[in-house]
C-alpha positions, 0 to 999 in steps of 0.5 A, a space after each residue: 516376547 521381545 528378546 533382550 541381551 543381558 548385561 553380565 558381570 562375566 566369570 573370570 573364565 569367560 574368554 579374555 583379551 588379556 591381563 593387566 600387571 602393575 609393575 613393582 618399582 623402587 618407590 613402592 613398598 617392595 623397595 627392600 626386596 625389589 629384585 626378588 619380587 620383580 623376578 616373580 612378576 617376570 615369571 607371571 608375565 612370561 606365562 601370561 604373554 605366552 598365551 594372551 595379551 599382557 598390559 603392564 602399567 609402570 612409571 618406568 616402561 623402558 626399565 621394565 622392557 629391559 627386564 623382561 624382553 629376553 624372556 617374555 613374548 614382547 609381541 603380546 606386551 603393551 607397556 603403558 607409563 603411569 604413576 603408581 603407589 603399588 602393584 595390586 592390579 586386582 583391586 585398582 583395575 577396572 571391573 568389566 561388564 559385558 553389555 551385548 558383548 560390548 565391554 563396560 569399564 566400571 571404575 570404582 574407588 580404591 581407598 587402600 583397603 579401607 584407608 590402610 595405605 596410600 592409594 591416590 595414584 592407584 585410584 587414577 590408573 583406570 581413568 588414565 588407561 582409558 584416556 591413553 586408549 590402553 583399555 577399550 570399552 564404555 567407561 563408567 565412573 563408579 568412584 562414589 562406591 569403594 570396591 576392590 576386584 579381589 572382594 567379589 567373585 562372579 559365575 557369569 550367570 547372575 550370582 556374586 560371591 563375597 565376604 561380609 567382613 570386607 564389604 561391610 568394613 566401616 572404612 569402605 562404604 560405612 554409610 550404607 547398610 548391608 541391604 543397601 550395599 546388596 541392592 547397589 551390587 545387584 543393580 550395578 552388576 545385574 545380579 540375581 543373588 549375592 552370596 555373603 560368606 560370613 566366616 573365614 580369614 587369613 592371618 596377615 591379610 590386609 584386605 579384610 578377608 577378600 573372597 579371592 583368598 578364601 573361596 572361588 567360583 569355578 565352572 559347572 557350579 563348583 566352588 574351591 575353597 581353603 580347608 584347614 584340617 589342623 585343629 591346632 591351627 589358629 584358622 581351624 574354627 573360622 575355616 570350619 564355619 566357612 566350610 559349613 556355610 558354603 554347604 548351605 549355599 545354593 545355585 539359582 536352580 536351587 542346587 548345592 554347589 560342588 565343593 572342592 577343598 584346597 589345602 591350607 598352606 603350612 605357616 610361613 612366618 616372617 619377623 614373627 608374623 604369619 603371612 597370608 599364603 593361600 592356594 585360592 589366589 589363582 588366576 584363570 587364563 584362556 587355556 591355563 590356570 596360574 596358581 601360587 606355590 610356596 615351596 611346600 611340595 606336598 601342598 603345592 601338588 595337592 593344590 594343583 590336583 584340586 585345581 585340575 579337578 575344577 578345570 579339567 581342560 586347562 593347563 595348571 601352572 605353578 608360580 613361586 609366590 613366596 615373594 608376593 606374600 611378604 606384602 600380604 598378597 599373592 598371584 590373583 591379587 597382582 593381576 586383572 583379567 579383561 574380557 574380549 575387546 578390552 585389550 587390543 
């Protein structure tokens, strides 16, 4: 039999060349709290650049350089000037396949999470980064399909985890049925199965239940997920049903997943609205996991302990992300990792 090299959608823990941040500026929705959010981005940038390459996309590269040069390892930083609407690199960044170890950069349409927010500039970022030689790999135009990186999880072995609430949103690919969307995903990402999570949400979430706010694939057939144990919490029933469904999922070998529950963050209220604080929104680096903290010592510690179980050989590093949730996202949402070969 002739040997073939599979094209894969790598897991986030596949060896990386680096990570993209799209920096907040005064023309974004962060204007009213710009110093606070830029401090959070600075902390994220410092931890990434201490370990691997960091690509920063910004319309103001000299200003960002001024902000970070005293505390960030600038030898690992690449600054690219580019117009942006906002900062959510997870959802406007390229999604990378590996084809015989060659990176393939898939550029999907980003439409502001189902036409909720302006995205005209963000939707052009990937193409501009490729044209500027900031991203290396074979570019593939997938702009006929709306897809955000935060809405999918891959184990690198042919399984994709996603939520029906997001991918079946009528303002994304509403002309397609669930079966048609699954066929598209299978063909595009060379998948063997798609696991659809039908339950679970976070109050204040603008993404229609991105999977990276609820449940995450981890090495060794492990899923970490948000668990709510407070029966008085509005999330209790939906997250209980999510947990029950996760128990029914099977690996390609027909085995149940190892399930590790993350704590539910205590309610954080601003202007009468609950913000979507979640410990599932962590970023996997080559030797570390960066995870969001919310100044809740017991929950922050318990989340770190769970992540250490899922990633026993990794350093677990907490970053205060109370600023990020003010615009309804967290740490994973503002980053996009790229496998070896993409950033140089």
